[in-house]
PyMOL CGO cylinders between C-alpha atoms (Angstrom):
from pymol import cmd
from pymol.cgo import CYLINDER

trace = [
    CYLINDER, 16.73, 39.62, -4.78, 15.04, 37.73, -7.66, 0.3, 1, 1, 1, 1, 1, 1,
    CYLINDER, 15.04, 37.73, -7.66, 11.34, 38.12, -8.43, 0.3, 1, 1, 1, 1, 1, 1,
    CYLINDER, 11.34, 38.12, -8.43, 8.95, 35.31, -9.28, 0.3, 1, 1, 1, 1, 1, 1,
    CYLINDER, 8.95, 35.31, -9.28, 5.46, 35.22, -10.74, 0.3, 1, 1, 1, 1, 1, 1,
    CYLINDER, 5.46, 35.22, -10.74, 3.37, 32.70, -8.81, 0.3, 1, 1, 1, 1, 1, 1,
    CYLINDER, 3.37, 32.70, -8.81, 0.01, 31.29, -9.90, 0.3, 1, 1, 1, 1, 1, 1,
    CYLINDER, 0.01, 31.29, -9.90, -2.12, 29.96, -7.04, 0.3, 1, 1, 1, 1, 1, 1,
    CYLINDER, -2.12, 29.96, -7.04, -5.39, 28.11, -7.42, 0.3, 1, 1, 1, 1, 1, 1,
    CYLINDER, -5.39, 28.11, -7.42, -8.20, 26.68, -5.36, 0.3, 1, 1, 1, 1, 1, 1,
    CYLINDER, -8.20, 26.68, -5.36, -10.88, 24.25, -6.52, 0.3, 1, 1, 1, 1, 1, 1,
    CYLINDER, -10.88, 24.25, -6.52, -14.44, 25.56, -6.31, 0.3, 1, 1, 1, 1, 1, 1,
    CYLINDER, -14.44, 25.56, -6.31, -17.08, 22.79, -6.28, 0.3, 1, 1, 1, 1, 1, 1,
    CYLINDER, -17.08, 22.79, -6.28, -19.96, 23.36, -8.69, 0.3, 1, 1, 1, 1, 1, 1,
    CYLINDER, -19.96, 23.36, -8.69, -23.09, 21.26, -8.25, 0.3, 1, 1, 1, 1, 1, 1,
    CYLINDER, -23.09, 21.26, -8.25, -26.65, 20.89, -9.49, 0.3, 1, 1, 1, 1, 1, 1,
    CYLINDER, -26.65, 20.89, -9.49, -29.80, 19.09, -8.39, 0.3, 1, 1, 1, 1, 1, 1,
    CYLINDER, -29.80, 19.09, -8.39, -31.75, 17.13, -10.98, 0.3, 1, 1, 1, 1, 1, 1,
    CYLINDER, -31.75, 17.13, -10.98, -34.19, 14.21, -11.01, 0.3, 1, 1, 1, 1, 1, 1,
    CYLINDER, -34.19, 14.21, -11.01, -33.66, 11.12, -13.17, 0.3, 1, 1, 1, 1, 1, 1,
    CYLINDER, -33.66, 11.12, -13.17, -36.07, 8.25, -13.82, 0.3, 1, 1, 1, 1, 1, 1,
    CYLINDER, -36.07, 8.25, -13.82, -34.09, 5.01, -13.90, 0.3, 1, 1, 1, 1, 1, 1,
    CYLINDER, -34.09, 5.01, -13.90, -34.29, 1.30, -13.04, 0.3, 1, 1, 1, 1, 1, 1,
    CYLINDER, -34.29, 1.30, -13.04, -31.58, 1.45, -10.36, 0.3, 1, 1, 1, 1, 1, 1,
    CYLINDER, -31.58, 1.45, -10.36, -29.31, 3.86, -8.46, 0.3, 1, 1, 1, 1, 1, 1,
    CYLINDER, -29.31, 3.86, -8.46, -26.44, 2.87, -10.78, 0.3, 1, 1, 1, 1, 1, 1,
    CYLINDER, -26.44, 2.87, -10.78, -28.48, 3.72, -13.87, 0.3, 1, 1, 1, 1, 1, 1,
    CYLINDER, -28.48, 3.72, -13.87, -29.55, 7.04, -12.33, 0.3, 1, 1, 1, 1, 1, 1,
    CYLINDER, -29.55, 7.04, -12.33, -25.92, 7.93, -11.54, 0.3, 1, 1, 1, 1, 1, 1,
    CYLINDER, -25.92, 7.93, -11.54, -24.90, 7.15, -15.11, 0.3, 1, 1, 1, 1, 1, 1,
    CYLINDER, -24.90, 7.15, -15.11, -27.70, 9.32, -16.46, 0.3, 1, 1, 1, 1, 1, 1,
    CYLINDER, -27.70, 9.32, -16.46, -26.59, 12.18, -14.21, 0.3, 1, 1, 1, 1, 1, 1,
    CYLINDER, -26.59, 12.18, -14.21, -23.00, 11.92, -15.46, 0.3, 1, 1, 1, 1, 1, 1,
    CYLINDER, -23.00, 11.92, -15.46, -24.17, 11.87, -19.08, 0.3, 1, 1, 1, 1, 1, 1,
    CYLINDER, -24.17, 11.87, -19.08, -26.38, 14.94, -18.58, 0.3, 1, 1, 1, 1, 1, 1,
    CYLINDER, -26.38, 14.94, -18.58, -24.65, 18.02, -20.06, 0.3, 1, 1, 1, 1, 1, 1,
    CYLINDER, -24.65, 18.02, -20.06, -27.29, 20.55, -19.01, 0.3, 1, 1, 1, 1, 1, 1,
    CYLINDER, -27.29, 20.55, -19.01, -25.76, 22.74, -16.30, 0.3, 1, 1, 1, 1, 1, 1,
    CYLINDER, -25.76, 22.74, -16.30, -28.15, 25.72, -16.43, 0.3, 1, 1, 1, 1, 1, 1,
    CYLINDER, -28.15, 25.72, -16.43, -29.12, 25.15, -12.77, 0.3, 1, 1, 1, 1, 1, 1,
    CYLINDER, -29.12, 25.15, -12.77, -25.53, 25.01, -11.45, 0.3, 1, 1, 1, 1, 1, 1,
    CYLINDER, -25.53, 25.01, -11.45, -24.63, 26.37, -8.04, 0.3, 1, 1, 1, 1, 1, 1,
    CYLINDER, -24.63, 26.37, -8.04, -21.23, 27.18, -6.51, 0.3, 1, 1, 1, 1, 1, 1,
    CYLINDER, -21.23, 27.18, -6.51, -20.29, 25.73, -3.14, 0.3, 1, 1, 1, 1, 1, 1,
    CYLINDER, -20.29, 25.73, -3.14, -17.92, 28.28, -1.63, 0.3, 1, 1, 1, 1, 1, 1,
    CYLINDER, -17.92, 28.28, -1.63, -18.05, 26.59, 1.78, 0.3, 1, 1, 1, 1, 1, 1,
    CYLINDER, -18.05, 26.59, 1.78, -16.43, 23.41, 0.38, 0.3, 1, 1, 1, 1, 1, 1,
    CYLINDER, -16.43, 23.41, 0.38, -13.73, 25.02, -1.73, 0.3, 1, 1, 1, 1, 1, 1,
    CYLINDER, -13.73, 25.02, -1.73, -10.38, 23.26, -1.86, 0.3, 1, 1, 1, 1, 1, 1,
    CYLINDER, -10.38, 23.26, -1.86, -7.08, 24.39, -0.39, 0.3, 1, 1, 1, 1, 1, 1,
    CYLINDER, -7.08, 24.39, -0.39, -5.03, 27.08, -2.07, 0.3, 1, 1, 1, 1, 1, 1,
    CYLINDER, -5.03, 27.08, -2.07, -2.08, 25.52, -3.88, 0.3, 1, 1, 1, 1, 1, 1,
    CYLINDER, -2.08, 25.52, -3.88, 0.58, 26.60, -6.36, 0.3, 1, 1, 1, 1, 1, 1,
    CYLINDER, 0.58, 26.60, -6.36, -0.04, 25.77, -10.01, 0.3, 1, 1, 1, 1, 1, 1,
    CYLINDER, -0.04, 25.77, -10.01, 2.71, 27.79, -11.69, 0.3, 1, 1, 1, 1, 1, 1,
    CYLINDER, 2.71, 27.79, -11.69, 6.04, 29.56, -11.07, 0.3, 1, 1, 1, 1, 1, 1,
    CYLINDER, 6.04, 29.56, -11.07, 7.98, 31.73, -13.53, 0.3, 1, 1, 1, 1, 1, 1,
    CYLINDER, 7.98, 31.73, -13.53, 11.11, 33.85, -13.23, 0.3, 1, 1, 1, 1, 1, 1,
    CYLINDER, 11.11, 33.85, -13.23, 10.55, 37.61, -13.19, 0.3, 1, 1, 1, 1, 1, 1,
    CYLINDER, 10.55, 37.61, -13.19, 7.65, 39.98, -12.70, 0.3, 1, 1, 1, 1, 1, 1,
    CYLINDER, 7.65, 39.98, -12.70, 4.36, 39.43, -14.55, 0.3, 1, 1, 1, 1, 1, 1,
    CYLINDER, 4.36, 39.43, -14.55, 5.81, 36.54, -16.57, 0.3, 1, 1, 1, 1, 1, 1,
    CYLINDER, 5.81, 36.54, -16.57, 2.98, 33.99, -16.26, 0.3, 1, 1, 1, 1, 1, 1,
    CYLINDER, 2.98, 33.99, -16.26, 3.03, 31.65, -19.28, 0.3, 1, 1, 1, 1, 1, 1,
    CYLINDER, 3.03, 31.65, -19.28, 5.67, 33.87, -20.91, 0.3, 1, 1, 1, 1, 1, 1,
    CYLINDER, 5.67, 33.87, -20.91, 8.53, 31.41, -20.54, 0.3, 1, 1, 1, 1, 1, 1,
    CYLINDER, 8.53, 31.41, -20.54, 9.50, 28.03, -19.21, 0.3, 1, 1, 1, 1, 1, 1,
    CYLINDER, 9.50, 28.03, -19.21, 7.89, 27.40, -15.80, 0.3, 1, 1, 1, 1, 1, 1,
    CYLINDER, 7.89, 27.40, -15.80, 9.91, 26.43, -12.74, 0.3, 1, 1, 1, 1, 1, 1,
    CYLINDER, 9.91, 26.43, -12.74, 9.23, 23.07, -11.14, 0.3, 1, 1, 1, 1, 1, 1,
    CYLINDER, 9.23, 23.07, -11.14, 6.82, 23.49, -8.24, 0.3, 1, 1, 1, 1, 1, 1,
    CYLINDER, 6.82, 23.49, -8.24, 8.20, 22.16, -4.92, 0.3, 1, 1, 1, 1, 1, 1,
    CYLINDER, 8.20, 22.16, -4.92, 6.03, 19.19, -4.03, 0.3, 1, 1, 1, 1, 1, 1,
    CYLINDER, 6.03, 19.19, -4.03, 4.87, 20.56, -0.66, 0.3, 1, 1, 1, 1, 1, 1,
    CYLINDER, 4.87, 20.56, -0.66, 3.03, 23.37, -2.49, 0.3, 1, 1, 1, 1, 1, 1,
    CYLINDER, 3.03, 23.37, -2.49, 1.08, 21.04, -4.80, 0.3, 1, 1, 1, 1, 1, 1,
    CYLINDER, 1.08, 21.04, -4.80, -2.54, 20.18, -4.06, 0.3, 1, 1, 1, 1, 1, 1,
    CYLINDER, -2.54, 20.18, -4.06, -2.54, 17.59, -1.27, 0.3, 1, 1, 1, 1, 1, 1,
    CYLINDER, -2.54, 17.59, -1.27, -5.38, 15.56, -2.76, 0.3, 1, 1, 1, 1, 1, 1,
    CYLINDER, -5.38, 15.56, -2.76, -3.40, 15.14, -6.00, 0.3, 1, 1, 1, 1, 1, 1,
    CYLINDER, -3.40, 15.14, -6.00, -0.26, 14.12, -4.10, 0.3, 1, 1, 1, 1, 1, 1,
    CYLINDER, -0.26, 14.12, -4.10, -2.29, 11.49, -2.26, 0.3, 1, 1, 1, 1, 1, 1,
    CYLINDER, -2.29, 11.49, -2.26, -3.90, 10.23, -5.45, 0.3, 1, 1, 1, 1, 1, 1,
    CYLINDER, -3.90, 10.23, -5.45, -0.52, 9.78, -7.13, 0.3, 1, 1, 1, 1, 1, 1,
    CYLINDER, -0.52, 9.78, -7.13, 0.88, 8.10, -4.02, 0.3, 1, 1, 1, 1, 1, 1,
    CYLINDER, 0.88, 8.10, -4.02, -2.02, 5.64, -4.08, 0.3, 1, 1, 1, 1, 1, 1,
    CYLINDER, -2.02, 5.64, -4.08, -0.77, 4.36, -7.44, 0.3, 1, 1, 1, 1, 1, 1,
    CYLINDER, -0.77, 4.36, -7.44, 2.71, 3.85, -5.96, 0.3, 1, 1, 1, 1, 1, 1,
    CYLINDER, 2.71, 3.85, -5.96, 1.33, 1.99, -2.94, 0.3, 1, 1, 1, 1, 1, 1,
    CYLINDER, 1.33, 1.99, -2.94, -0.86, -0.18, -5.18, 0.3, 1, 1, 1, 1, 1, 1,
    CYLINDER, -0.86, -0.18, -5.18, 2.18, -1.14, -7.25, 0.3, 1, 1, 1, 1, 1, 1,
    CYLINDER, 2.18, -1.14, -7.25, 4.13, -2.07, -4.12, 0.3, 1, 1, 1, 1, 1, 1,
    CYLINDER, 4.13, -2.07, -4.12, 1.20, -4.13, -2.81, 0.3, 1, 1, 1, 1, 1, 1,
    CYLINDER, 1.20, -4.13, -2.81, 1.09, -6.06, -6.10, 0.3, 1, 1, 1, 1, 1, 1,
    CYLINDER, 1.09, -6.06, -6.10, 4.81, -6.80, -5.83, 0.3, 1, 1, 1, 1, 1, 1,
    CYLINDER, 4.81, -6.80, -5.83, 4.36, -8.07, -2.26, 0.3, 1, 1, 1, 1, 1, 1,
    CYLINDER, 4.36, -8.07, -2.26, 1.34, -10.16, -3.26, 0.3, 1, 1, 1, 1, 1, 1,
    CYLINDER, 1.34, -10.16, -3.26, 3.33, -11.91, -6.00, 0.3, 1, 1, 1, 1, 1, 1,
    CYLINDER, 3.33, -11.91, -6.00, 6.14, -12.66, -3.52, 0.3, 1, 1, 1, 1, 1, 1,
    CYLINDER, 6.14, -12.66, -3.52, 3.65, -14.11, -1.03, 0.3, 1, 1, 1, 1, 1, 1,
    CYLINDER, 3.65, -14.11, -1.03, 2.03, -16.24, -3.73, 0.3, 1, 1, 1, 1, 1, 1,
    CYLINDER, 2.03, -16.24, -3.73, 5.45, -17.58, -4.69, 0.3, 1, 1, 1, 1, 1, 1,
    CYLINDER, 5.45, -17.58, -4.69, 6.29, -18.23, -0.99, 0.3, 1, 1, 1, 1, 1, 1,
    CYLINDER, 6.29, -18.23, -0.99, 9.43, -16.12, -1.17, 0.3, 1, 1, 1, 1, 1, 1,
    CYLINDER, 9.43, -16.12, -1.17, 10.74, -13.30, 0.99, 0.3, 1, 1, 1, 1, 1, 1,
    CYLINDER, 10.74, -13.30, 0.99, 10.22, -9.73, -0.27, 0.3, 1, 1, 1, 1, 1, 1,
    CYLINDER, 10.22, -9.73, -0.27, 13.08, -8.56, -2.47, 0.3, 1, 1, 1, 1, 1, 1,
    CYLINDER, 13.08, -8.56, -2.47, 15.59, -5.93, -1.38, 0.3, 1, 1, 1, 1, 1, 1,
    CYLINDER, 15.59, -5.93, -1.38, 14.25, -3.66, -4.12, 0.3, 1, 1, 1, 1, 1, 1,
    CYLINDER, 14.25, -3.66, -4.12, 10.73, -3.92, -2.68, 0.3, 1, 1, 1, 1, 1, 1,
    CYLINDER, 10.73, -3.92, -2.68, 11.98, -3.14, 0.82, 0.3, 1, 1, 1, 1, 1, 1,
    CYLINDER, 11.98, -3.14, 0.82, 13.86, -0.06, -0.40, 0.3, 1, 1, 1, 1, 1, 1,
    CYLINDER, 13.86, -0.06, -0.40, 10.89, 1.25, -2.40, 0.3, 1, 1, 1, 1, 1, 1,
    CYLINDER, 10.89, 1.25, -2.40, 8.52, 0.58, 0.50, 0.3, 1, 1, 1, 1, 1, 1,
    CYLINDER, 8.52, 0.58, 0.50, 10.77, 2.44, 2.92, 0.3, 1, 1, 1, 1, 1, 1,
    CYLINDER, 10.77, 2.44, 2.92, 10.83, 5.42, 0.54, 0.3, 1, 1, 1, 1, 1, 1,
    CYLINDER, 10.83, 5.42, 0.54, 7.04, 5.20, 0.03, 0.3, 1, 1, 1, 1, 1, 1,
    CYLINDER, 7.04, 5.20, 0.03, 6.49, 5.34, 3.81, 0.3, 1, 1, 1, 1, 1, 1,
    CYLINDER, 6.49, 5.34, 3.81, 8.72, 8.42, 4.05, 0.3, 1, 1, 1, 1, 1, 1,
    CYLINDER, 8.72, 8.42, 4.05, 6.86, 10.04, 1.14, 0.3, 1, 1, 1, 1, 1, 1,
    CYLINDER, 6.86, 10.04, 1.14, 3.47, 9.29, 2.69, 0.3, 1, 1, 1, 1, 1, 1,
    CYLINDER, 3.47, 9.29, 2.69, 4.56, 10.92, 5.94, 0.3, 1, 1, 1, 1, 1, 1,
    CYLINDER, 4.56, 10.92, 5.94, 5.82, 13.94, 3.98, 0.3, 1, 1, 1, 1, 1, 1,
    CYLINDER, 5.82, 13.94, 3.98, 2.45, 14.30, 2.24, 0.3, 1, 1, 1, 1, 1, 1,
    CYLINDER, 2.45, 14.30, 2.24, 0.59, 14.22, 5.57, 0.3, 1, 1, 1, 1, 1, 1,
    CYLINDER, 0.59, 14.22, 5.57, 3.00, 16.84, 6.96, 0.3, 1, 1, 1, 1, 1, 1,
    CYLINDER, 3.00, 16.84, 6.96, 2.77, 19.05, 3.83, 0.3, 1, 1, 1, 1, 1, 1,
    CYLINDER, 2.77, 19.05, 3.83, 6.53, 18.62, 3.50, 0.3, 1, 1, 1, 1, 1, 1,
    CYLINDER, 6.53, 18.62, 3.50, 8.75, 18.05, 0.43, 0.3, 1, 1, 1, 1, 1, 1,
    CYLINDER, 8.75, 18.05, 0.43, 8.99, 14.56, -1.01, 0.3, 1, 1, 1, 1, 1, 1,
    CYLINDER, 8.99, 14.56, -1.01, 12.10, 12.67, 0.16, 0.3, 1, 1, 1, 1, 1, 1,
    CYLINDER, 12.10, 12.67, 0.16, 14.80, 13.19, -2.47, 0.3, 1, 1, 1, 1, 1, 1,
    CYLINDER, 14.80, 13.19, -2.47, 16.45, 9.86, -1.81, 0.3, 1, 1, 1, 1, 1, 1,
    CYLINDER, 16.45, 9.86, -1.81, 15.05, 6.53, -0.62, 0.3, 1, 1, 1, 1, 1, 1,
    CYLINDER, 15.05, 6.53, -0.62, 15.18, 6.19, 3.15, 0.3, 1, 1, 1, 1, 1, 1,
    CYLINDER, 15.18, 6.19, 3.15, 17.39, 3.47, 4.58, 0.3, 1, 1, 1, 1, 1, 1,
    CYLINDER, 17.39, 3.47, 4.58, 15.73, 0.17, 3.83, 0.3, 1, 1, 1, 1, 1, 1,
    CYLINDER, 15.73, 0.17, 3.83, 15.16, -2.33, 6.62, 0.3, 1, 1, 1, 1, 1, 1,
    CYLINDER, 15.16, -2.33, 6.62, 17.21, -5.52, 6.41, 0.3, 1, 1, 1, 1, 1, 1,
    CYLINDER, 17.21, -5.52, 6.41, 15.45, -8.42, 4.66, 0.3, 1, 1, 1, 1, 1, 1,
    CYLINDER, 15.45, -8.42, 4.66, 13.66, -10.98, 6.81, 0.3, 1, 1, 1, 1, 1, 1,
    CYLINDER, 13.66, -10.98, 6.81, 13.24, -14.67, 6.02, 0.3, 1, 1, 1, 1, 1, 1,
    CYLINDER, 13.24, -14.67, 6.02, 10.18, -16.82, 6.60, 0.3, 1, 1, 1, 1, 1, 1,
    CYLINDER, 10.18, -16.82, 6.60, 10.93, -19.89, 8.72, 0.3, 1, 1, 1, 1, 1, 1,
    CYLINDER, 10.93, -19.89, 8.72, 7.47, -21.44, 8.64, 0.3, 1, 1, 1, 1, 1, 1,
    CYLINDER, 7.47, -21.44, 8.64, 3.99, -20.89, 7.19, 0.3, 1, 1, 1, 1, 1, 1,
    CYLINDER, 3.99, -20.89, 7.19, 0.74, -22.19, 8.61, 0.3, 1, 1, 1, 1, 1, 1,
    CYLINDER, 0.74, -22.19, 8.61, -1.33, -22.89, 5.49, 0.3, 1, 1, 1, 1, 1, 1,
    CYLINDER, -1.33, -22.89, 5.49, -5.03, -23.63, 5.83, 0.3, 1, 1, 1, 1, 1, 1,
    CYLINDER, -5.03, -23.63, 5.83, -5.00, -26.02, 2.85, 0.3, 1, 1, 1, 1, 1, 1,
    CYLINDER, -5.00, -26.02, 2.85, -2.34, -28.16, 4.53, 0.3, 1, 1, 1, 1, 1, 1,
    CYLINDER, -2.34, -28.16, 4.53, -4.38, -28.08, 7.76, 0.3, 1, 1, 1, 1, 1, 1,
    CYLINDER, -4.38, -28.08, 7.76, -7.33, -29.39, 5.72, 0.3, 1, 1, 1, 1, 1, 1,
    CYLINDER, -7.33, -29.39, 5.72, -5.11, -32.25, 4.49, 0.3, 1, 1, 1, 1, 1, 1,
    CYLINDER, -5.11, -32.25, 4.49, -4.08, -33.00, 8.08, 0.3, 1, 1, 1, 1, 1, 1,
    CYLINDER, -4.08, -33.00, 8.08, -7.75, -33.18, 9.08, 0.3, 1, 1, 1, 1, 1, 1,
    CYLINDER, -7.75, -33.18, 9.08, -8.35, -35.81, 6.38, 0.3, 1, 1, 1, 1, 1, 1,
    CYLINDER, -8.35, -35.81, 6.38, -5.40, -37.84, 7.69, 0.3, 1, 1, 1, 1, 1, 1,
    CYLINDER, -5.40, -37.84, 7.69, -6.48, -37.58, 11.36, 0.3, 1, 1, 1, 1, 1, 1,
    CYLINDER, -6.48, -37.58, 11.36, -10.11, -38.52, 10.72, 0.3, 1, 1, 1, 1, 1, 1,
    CYLINDER, -10.11, -38.52, 10.72, -8.93, -41.49, 8.66, 0.3, 1, 1, 1, 1, 1, 1,
    CYLINDER, -8.93, -41.49, 8.66, -7.32, -43.16, 11.69, 0.3, 1, 1, 1, 1, 1, 1,
    CYLINDER, -7.32, -43.16, 11.69, -8.76, -41.58, 14.88, 0.3, 1, 1, 1, 1, 1, 1,
    CYLINDER, -8.76, -41.58, 14.88, -11.87, -43.51, 16.00, 0.3, 1, 1, 1, 1, 1, 1,
    CYLINDER, -11.87, -43.51, 16.00, -12.72, -40.87, 18.62, 0.3, 1, 1, 1, 1, 1, 1,
    CYLINDER, -12.72, -40.87, 18.62, -14.32, -38.84, 15.84, 0.3, 1, 1, 1, 1, 1, 1,
    CYLINDER, -14.32, -38.84, 15.84, -16.34, -41.57, 14.12, 0.3, 1, 1, 1, 1, 1, 1,
    CYLINDER, -16.34, -41.57, 14.12, -19.15, -40.13, 12.07, 0.3, 1, 1, 1, 1, 1, 1,
    CYLINDER, -19.15, -40.13, 12.07, -17.35, -36.83, 11.41, 0.3, 1, 1, 1, 1, 1, 1,
    CYLINDER, -17.35, -36.83, 11.41, -16.23, -36.38, 7.83, 0.3, 1, 1, 1, 1, 1, 1,
    CYLINDER, -16.23, -36.38, 7.83, -13.52, -33.95, 6.64, 0.3, 1, 1, 1, 1, 1, 1,
    CYLINDER, -13.52, -33.95, 6.64, -16.20, -31.98, 4.80, 0.3, 1, 1, 1, 1, 1, 1,
    CYLINDER, -16.20, -31.98, 4.80, -17.99, -31.41, 8.13, 0.3, 1, 1, 1, 1, 1, 1,
    CYLINDER, -17.99, -31.41, 8.13, -15.12, -29.17, 9.30, 0.3, 1, 1, 1, 1, 1, 1,
    CYLINDER, -15.12, -29.17, 9.30, -15.87, -25.72, 7.91, 0.3, 1, 1, 1, 1, 1, 1,
    CYLINDER, -15.87, -25.72, 7.91, -13.39, -23.28, 6.41, 0.3, 1, 1, 1, 1, 1, 1,
    CYLINDER, -13.39, -23.28, 6.41, -14.34, -20.80, 9.14, 0.3, 1, 1, 1, 1, 1, 1,
    CYLINDER, -14.34, -20.80, 9.14, -13.43, -23.34, 11.84, 0.3, 1, 1, 1, 1, 1, 1,
    CYLINDER, -13.43, -23.34, 11.84, -10.08, -24.02, 10.18, 0.3, 1, 1, 1, 1, 1, 1,
    CYLINDER, -10.08, -24.02, 10.18, -9.35, -20.30, 9.84, 0.3, 1, 1, 1, 1, 1, 1,
    CYLINDER, -9.35, -20.30, 9.84, -10.26, -19.66, 13.49, 0.3, 1, 1, 1, 1, 1, 1,
    CYLINDER, -10.26, -19.66, 13.49, -8.11, -22.60, 14.63, 0.3, 1, 1, 1, 1, 1, 1,
    CYLINDER, -8.11, -22.60, 14.63, -5.12, -21.41, 12.61, 0.3, 1, 1, 1, 1, 1, 1,
    CYLINDER, -5.12, -21.41, 12.61, -5.44, -17.89, 14.03, 0.3, 1, 1, 1, 1, 1, 1,
    CYLINDER, -5.44, -17.89, 14.03, -5.65, -19.31, 17.57, 0.3, 1, 1, 1, 1, 1, 1,
    CYLINDER, -5.65, -19.31, 17.57, -2.62, -21.56, 17.15, 0.3, 1, 1, 1, 1, 1, 1,
    CYLINDER, -2.62, -21.56, 17.15, -0.57, -18.83, 15.45, 0.3, 1, 1, 1, 1, 1, 1,
    CYLINDER, -0.57, -18.83, 15.45, -1.32, -16.49, 18.36, 0.3, 1, 1, 1, 1, 1, 1,
    CYLINDER, -1.32, -16.49, 18.36, -0.78, -18.97, 21.18, 0.3, 1, 1, 1, 1, 1, 1,
    CYLINDER, -0.78, -18.97, 21.18, 2.20, -20.99, 19.96, 0.3, 1, 1, 1, 1, 1, 1,
    CYLINDER, 2.20, -20.99, 19.96, 5.58, -19.70, 21.14, 0.3, 1, 1, 1, 1, 1, 1,
    CYLINDER, 5.58, -19.70, 21.14, 8.28, -20.28, 18.52, 0.3, 1, 1, 1, 1, 1, 1,
    CYLINDER, 8.28, -20.28, 18.52, 10.83, -17.93, 20.06, 0.3, 1, 1, 1, 1, 1, 1,
    CYLINDER, 10.83, -17.93, 20.06, 13.20, -20.79, 20.97, 0.3, 1, 1, 1, 1, 1, 1,
    CYLINDER, 13.20, -20.79, 20.97, 13.04, -22.18, 17.43, 0.3, 1, 1, 1, 1, 1, 1,
    CYLINDER, 13.04, -22.18, 17.43, 13.66, -18.71, 15.97, 0.3, 1, 1, 1, 1, 1, 1,
    CYLINDER, 13.66, -18.71, 15.97, 16.60, -18.09, 18.31, 0.3, 1, 1, 1, 1, 1, 1,
    CYLINDER, 16.60, -18.09, 18.31, 18.04, -21.47, 17.36, 0.3, 1, 1, 1, 1, 1, 1,
    CYLINDER, 18.04, -21.47, 17.36, 17.67, -20.64, 13.67, 0.3, 1, 1, 1, 1, 1, 1,
    CYLINDER, 17.67, -20.64, 13.67, 19.30, -17.23, 14.19, 0.3, 1, 1, 1, 1, 1, 1,
    CYLINDER, 19.30, -17.23, 14.19, 22.26, -18.89, 15.96, 0.3, 1, 1, 1, 1, 1, 1,
    CYLINDER, 22.26, -18.89, 15.96, 22.72, -21.45, 13.17, 0.3, 1, 1, 1, 1, 1, 1,
    CYLINDER, 22.72, -21.45, 13.17, 22.48, -18.69, 10.53, 0.3, 1, 1, 1, 1, 1, 1,
    CYLINDER, 22.48, -18.69, 10.53, 25.08, -16.62, 12.43, 0.3, 1, 1, 1, 1, 1, 1,
    CYLINDER, 25.08, -16.62, 12.43, 27.47, -19.58, 12.60, 0.3, 1, 1, 1, 1, 1, 1,
    CYLINDER, 27.47, -19.58, 12.60, 26.95, -20.36, 8.91, 0.3, 1, 1, 1, 1, 1, 1,
    CYLINDER, 26.95, -20.36, 8.91, 27.68, -16.72, 7.98, 0.3, 1, 1, 1, 1, 1, 1,
    CYLINDER, 27.68, -16.72, 7.98, 30.80, -16.69, 10.19, 0.3, 1, 1, 1, 1, 1, 1,
    CYLINDER, 30.80, -16.69, 10.19, 32.10, -19.90, 8.61, 0.3, 1, 1, 1, 1, 1, 1,
    CYLINDER, 32.10, -19.90, 8.61, 31.44, -18.53, 5.11, 0.3, 1, 1, 1, 1, 1, 1,
    CYLINDER, 31.44, -18.53, 5.11, 33.31, -15.30, 5.93, 0.3, 1, 1, 1, 1, 1, 1,
    CYLINDER, 33.31, -15.30, 5.93, 36.21, -17.27, 7.45, 0.3, 1, 1, 1, 1, 1, 1,
    CYLINDER, 36.21, -17.27, 7.45, 36.50, -19.48, 4.36, 0.3, 1, 1, 1, 1, 1, 1,
    CYLINDER, 36.50, -19.48, 4.36, 36.45, -16.41, 2.13, 0.3, 1, 1, 1, 1, 1, 1,
    CYLINDER, 36.45, -16.41, 2.13, 39.18, -14.62, 4.12, 0.3, 1, 1, 1, 1, 1, 1,
    CYLINDER, 39.18, -14.62, 4.12, 41.26, -17.77, 4.75, 0.3, 1, 1, 1, 1, 1, 1,
    CYLINDER, 41.26, -17.77, 4.75, 40.97, -19.79, 1.52, 0.3, 1, 1, 1, 1, 1, 1,
    CYLINDER, 40.97, -19.79, 1.52, 43.92, -22.00, 2.49, 0.3, 1, 1, 1, 1, 1, 1,
]
cmd.load_cgo(trace, "trace")
């Protein structure tokens, strides 16, 4: 049976108490970070971090004597796994934000990466290995309609221009908060299930016709 040399580590918080004269809390914090005098340091054993693996080598007593073995991800420090995963999630959020700004459906690549990122996040919480392959991506969805507050604002201008029931009320009198609340209320209350079902049926028929034309070109 092979032998391995394993290095395990835990983080021990070290702290100090010092007083700084400053114009603001931000300035005091900066002064504390710039202070390199640690003669009054104390060790906080009660808040020490989890034990995690920081090195693996083949053989007995071989630490730093040869090439290390890759550490299985579930034995890395959880806080570091989460920090690295935050960068991945931020990148995916930026990709989604650009798609939303461009009023287009998320790409298949984004869906696949997001599915893998969800699986990896669950693995981190369970102290399990990272998924080796992206999980099955959900099928793309397509936006049928968008309720945009700016277009609602334009509709308000048009309505108040012709409806005498609201004489004396200008478009500027309708606040952004009132428009946002109205949009949320309409989006929640309006039932578009029939329209969606109708769109799904038309899409199904269009796909069937396309497949038939492809398989029966004559």
